[in-house]
C-alpha positions as CSV (number, residue, x, y, z in Angstrom):
1,M,111.3,60.0,121.6
2,K,109.8,63.3,122.4
3,D,110.7,64.7,119.0
4,Q,109.2,61.8,117.3
5,E,105.8,62.5,119.0
6,E,106.1,66.1,118.6
7,T,104.6,67.6,115.3
8,V,106.4,70.4,113.2
9,E,104.1,72.9,114.3
10,Q,104.4,72.1,118.0
11,K,108.4,72.0,117.5
12,R,108.2,75.4,115.8
13,E,106.2,77.0,118.6
14,R,108.4,75.3,121.3
15,L,111.5,76.9,119.7
16,R,109.8,80.2,119.0
17,Q,109.1,80.3,123.1
18,H,112.5,79.3,124.0
19,E,113.9,82.0,121.8
20,M,111.6,84.7,123.5
21,Q,112.8,83.6,126.8
22,R,116.4,83.6,125.8
23,N,116.3,86.8,123.8
24,P,113.4,89.2,124.7
25,T,115.0,92.4,123.3
26,G,115.4,90.6,119.9
27,I,112.1,89.4,119.8
28,M,110.7,92.9,120.7
29,N,112.8,94.4,117.8
30,D,111.4,91.7,115.5
31,S,107.8,92.7,116.6
32,I,108.4,96.2,116.0
33,N,110.1,95.6,112.4
34,S,107.2,93.0,111.3
35,A,104.6,95.7,112.2
36,Y,106.1,97.9,109.7
37,S,106.6,95.2,106.9
38,G,104.1,93.0,107.9
39,N,104.3,89.1,108.1
40,L,101.8,87.3,105.9
41,H,102.5,83.9,107.2
42,E,101.4,85.0,110.8
43,L,98.5,86.8,109.5
44,V,97.1,83.9,107.8
45,R,98.2,81.3,110.6
46,G,96.1,83.7,113.0
47,L,93.0,83.9,110.9
48,G,92.6,80.1,110.0
49,W,91.5,79.0,106.6
50,K,88.1,80.7,106.6
51,G,89.7,84.0,107.6
52,A,92.2,83.8,105.1
53,G,89.7,83.1,102.3
54,I,87.8,86.0,103.3
55,L,91.0,88.0,103.2
56,L,91.7,86.8,99.7
57,L,88.3,87.4,98.3
58,V,88.3,91.0,99.7
59,V,91.7,91.7,98.2
60,V,90.5,90.3,94.7
61,M,87.4,92.3,94.7
62,A,89.2,95.3,95.5
63,L,91.7,94.8,92.6
64,I,88.8,94.2,90.4
65,I,86.9,97.3,91.4
66,V,90.0,99.5,91.2
67,T,90.6,98.1,87.7
68,F,87.3,99.0,86.7
69,I,87.3,102.4,88.2
70,L,90.8,103.4,86.8
């Protein structure tokens, strides 16, 4: 019954929390590696739709400026 009431996002967060408790050194390693490679999904998820839109706008404007300068 609990799984039916739980949304996908809540289930994902619950599983992530469980993994953090079960394997803290692996999570620390993942954090260090994601800092170097980046994780676009987590970035956009943390910013929300307004922040993601602004980020996308900034990237597009930077590409346009670089294209005209070079």
